[in-house]
C-alpha positions in Angstrom: 120.0 -41.4 -33.5 117.8 -43.8 -35.0 115.0 -43.0 -32.7 115.7 -39.2 -33.1 115.5 -39.3 -36.6 112.2 -41.2 -36.6 110.7 -38.7 -33.9 111.8 -36.1 -36.7 109.9 -38.2 -39.0 107.0 -38.3 -37.0 106.9 -34.5 -36.6 107.4 -33.7 -40.3 104.8 -36.3 -41.3 102.4 -34.2 -38.5 103.4 -31.2 -40.1 102.3 -32.2 -43.6 99.1 -33.8 -42.7 98.4 -30.4 -40.6 99.4 -28.5 -43.7 97.3 -30.9 -45.7 94.3 -29.5 -43.5 95.1 -25.8 -43.8 95.6 -26.1 -47.4 91.9 -27.4 -47.5 90.1 -25.4 -44.8 91.9 -22.3 -46.9 90.4 -23.5 -50.3 87.4 -24.0 -48.5 87.5 -20.5 -47.3 88.6 -19.2 -50.7 85.2 -21.0 -52.3 83.1 -19.0 -50.0 84.8 -15.8 -50.6 84.1 -16.2 -54.2 80.5 -16.7 -53.6 80.1 -14.1 -51.4 82.0 -11.5 -53.8 78.7 -13.0 -56.2 76.3 -12.5 -53.8 77.9 -8.6 -53.2 78.1 -8.2 -57.4 74.2 -9.6 -57.4 73.1 -7.3 -54.5 74.8 -4.2 -55.9 72.9 -4.8 -59.2 69.8 -4.9 -57.7 70.3 -2.0 -55.7 71.5 -0.3 -58.7 68.3 -1.4 -60.5 66.4 -0.2 -57.3 67.5 3.0 -57.4 67.2 3.8 -61.3 63.8 2.7 -60.7 63.0 5.1 -57.7 64.5 8.0 -59.6 62.3 7.1 -62.5 59.1 6.7 -60.3 59.6 9.7 -58.4 59.8 11.7 -61.6 56.8 9.7 -62.7 55.0 10.9 -59.3 56.0 14.7 -59.9 54.2 14.3 -62.9 51.4 12.8 -61.7 51.4 15.1 -58.7 51.8 18.1 -61.5 48.5 16.6 -63.4 46.5 16.1 -59.6 46.9 20.0 -58.9 46.1 20.8 -62.4 42.9 18.8 -61.9 42.2 19.8 -58.8 42.6 23.4 -59.7 40.2 22.5 -62.6 37.8 20.9 -60.0 38.0 24.1 -57.9 37.1 26.2 -60.7 34.3 24.2 -61.9 32.8 24.3 -58.3 33.1 28.1 -58.2 31.3 28.4 -61.1 28.5 26.4 -60.4 28.0 28.5 -57.5 28.6 31.9 -59.7 24.7 32.6 -59.5 24.4 31.5 -55.8 23.6 34.1 -52.7 23.9 33.2 -48.9 21.9 34.9 -47.0 23.2 34.9 -43.1 21.8 35.8 -39.7 18.1 34.7 -40.9 16.6 33.1 -38.1 16.1 29.5 -38.3 12.2 28.0 -39.4 11.4 31.1 -40.1 10.2 30.1 -43.8 8.2 27.5 -42.7 9.7 25.0 -44.8 8.9 27.0 -48.2 12.4 28.8 -48.5 11.8 29.6 -52.1 8.3 30.9 -51.4 9.9 33.0 -48.7 12.9 35.0 -50.3 10.1 36.0 -53.5 8.5 38.2 -51.1 11.1 38.9 -48.4 13.3 40.0 -50.9 12.0 42.6 -52.7 10.5 43.9 -49.3 13.6 44.0 -47.6 15.9 45.7 -50.6 13.4 47.6 -52.8 13.4 45.3 -55.5 10.9 44.6 -58.4 8.5 42.0 -56.9 8.4 38.5 -59.2 11.7 37.7 -59.0 13.0 33.9 -60.3 14.5 32.1 -58.0 15.7 28.4 -59.4 15.9 26.8 -55.8 16.7 27.8 -52.0 17.6 25.7 -49.4 19.6 26.1 -45.8 23.2 25.2 -45.6 23.5 21.3 -45.1 24.2 21.0 -41.3 21.8 19.8 -38.5 19.5 22.5 -37.5 21.4 25.5 -34.9 20.9 25.1 -31.5 20.3 28.7 -29.6 23.8 29.0 -28.8 25.3 28.3 -32.4 25.6 30.5 -35.4 22.6 30.5 -37.3 22.5 28.5 -40.9 22.8 30.5 -44.1 20.3 30.2 -46.5 21.6 29.4 -49.8 19.9 30.9 -53.5 20.3 30.1 -56.6 19.3 32.1 -59.3 18.7 31.1 -63.1 20.1 34.7 -64.2 24.0 36.1 -63.4 22.1 39.8 -63.6 19.8 39.3 -60.9 22.4 37.9 -58.5 24.1 41.1 -59.1 21.3 43.4 -58.7 20.6 41.8 -55.2 24.2 42.0 -54.0 24.5 45.9 -55.4 21.3 46.6 -53.3 22.7 44.9 -50.7 26.2 47.1 -50.7 24.0 50.0 -51.1 21.8 49.3 -48.3 25.0 48.5 -46.0 23.0 47.8 -42.7 20.0 45.8 -43.6 18.0 44.9 -40.1 15.2 42.9 -40.2 13.3 42.1 -37.3 16.6 42.8 -34.8 18.4 40.7 -36.8 21.6 42.3 -38.9 21.1 40.8 -42.4 24.3 40.0 -44.8 24.6 39.2 -48.3 27.8 36.8 -49.8 28.8 35.6 -53.1 28.8 31.6 -52.5 32.3 30.8 -52.4 34.0 27.3 -52.0 35.9 27.1 -48.6 39.2 27.5 -50.5 38.6 30.7 -51.7 37.4 31.7 -48.5 40.6 30.8 -46.6 42.2 32.8 -49.3 40.0 35.5 -48.9 40.5 35.6 -45.4 44.4 35.2 -45.8 44.3 38.4 -48.6 42.0 40.5 -45.6 44.9 40.5 -43.1 47.3 42.2 -45.8 44.5 44.6 -46.8 44.0 45.6 -43.2 47.9 46.4 -43.0 48.0 48.1 -46.5 45.1 50.5 -45.2 47.2 51.7 -42.5 49.2 53.3 -45.3 46.9 54.2 -47.8 46.6 57.6 -49.9 44.2 60.3 -48.6 42.3 62.0 -51.0 40.8 64.9 -50.3 38.3 67.1 -52.7 37.9 70.9 -52.3 35.1 72.7 -53.4 35.0 76.8 -53.4 38.5 77.0 -53.2 40.6 79.1 -55.9 43.1 76.4 -57.0 42.6 73.4 -55.3 39.0 72.7 -57.4 40.8 69.5 -57.9 41.1 66.7 -56.0 44.2 66.1 -54.0 46.3 62.8 -52.6 48.6 63.1 -49.5 51.1 60.1 -48.5 53.0 59.7 -45.6 56.8 60.5 -46.0 57.7 57.7 -43.9 61.1 59.5 -43.6 60.0 62.3 -41.6 58.9 59.9 -38.8 62.8 59.9 -38.2 62.0 64.2 -37.1 62.6 64.1 -33.5 60.0 66.9 -33.1 57.1 64.8 -34.9 58.5 61.7 -33.0 57.2 64.1 -30.0 54.1 65.7 -31.6 52.6 61.9 -32.5 53.7 60.8 -28.8 51.7 64.0 -27.3 48.5 63.2 -29.9 48.7 59.9 -28.7 48.5 60.6 -25.2 45.9 63.5 -25.3 43.5 60.5 -27.7 43.5 58.2 -24.8 43.0 60.7 -22.3 39.6 61.7 -24.0 38.7 58.2 -25.4 39.7 56.0 -22.3 40.4 52.2 -23.2 37.7 50.9 -20.5 34.5 49.7 -21.9 35.7 50.7 -25.6 35.5 48.7 -28.9 39.3 48.0 -29.3 39.0 48.0 -33.5 36.8 51.2 -33.3 39.1 52.9 -31.0 42.4 52.1 -33.2 40.6 53.4 -36.5 39.7 56.3 -34.8 43.2 56.7 -33.5 44.6 55.9 -37.0 42.6 59.2 -38.2 43.2 61.1 -35.3 47.1 60.6 -36.1 46.8 60.9 -39.8 45.1 64.6 -39.5 48.3 65.8 -37.5 50.3 64.4 -39.8 48.6 66.3 -42.9 48.7 69.6 -40.4 52.3 68.9 -39.3 53.7 68.7 -43.2 51.1 71.5 -44.3 52.8 74.1 -42.1 56.3 72.5 -42.8 
């Protein structure tokens, strides 16, 4: 019995020792968990601080973007204002000016545009690019005029003449605009072409009683639901292409002519209804 009791006491001592070790390890784990809690709290505070800073910086960046875009708009405006007295002359052969563009233009412009002699030119030069090769597009001549009225007069004369041909070269006169404005104008031309397809037609009657005043006609799109009119339009298009085959024809000219023919047929149909 004494041996059994001693064995039990030994077991109890071992259990006590193990319990003490477990308690120490649990205490160590608790201290580590407390340290981790502190680290997590610190991380949370730092993340919250970074998020607050990010929001503040985002607001500052948005404000800077607005200021930058405003400054960029002003720069573009100043650039275009600096070009307002400039004219670009396209398709003039290279080196035709023989290194003296101002002297050449002062003689050339009055001759080709019927302008008074003695036009004052502040400066003139080719666009800043390498000399064009035979297969490349010719560099334009950019001309700066000291008077805005002279620039307007030259552009007006060019518009009045429309087709300006000099030594088998069809010349063109344009405003000198920045790249951004040119891109916007190209985008607008696409929309303008669509608008032209639906523009009003103006008629000026002469010698007809009661129709002395110009009249305007615009297509009533609801007429396109008319089956009879649909048949007429289809027949008109078929007749047009029989008389004007697509082969060896300019697509743009063919399309504009077809629109004019269809429009005239529509006007005739509406007038007889």
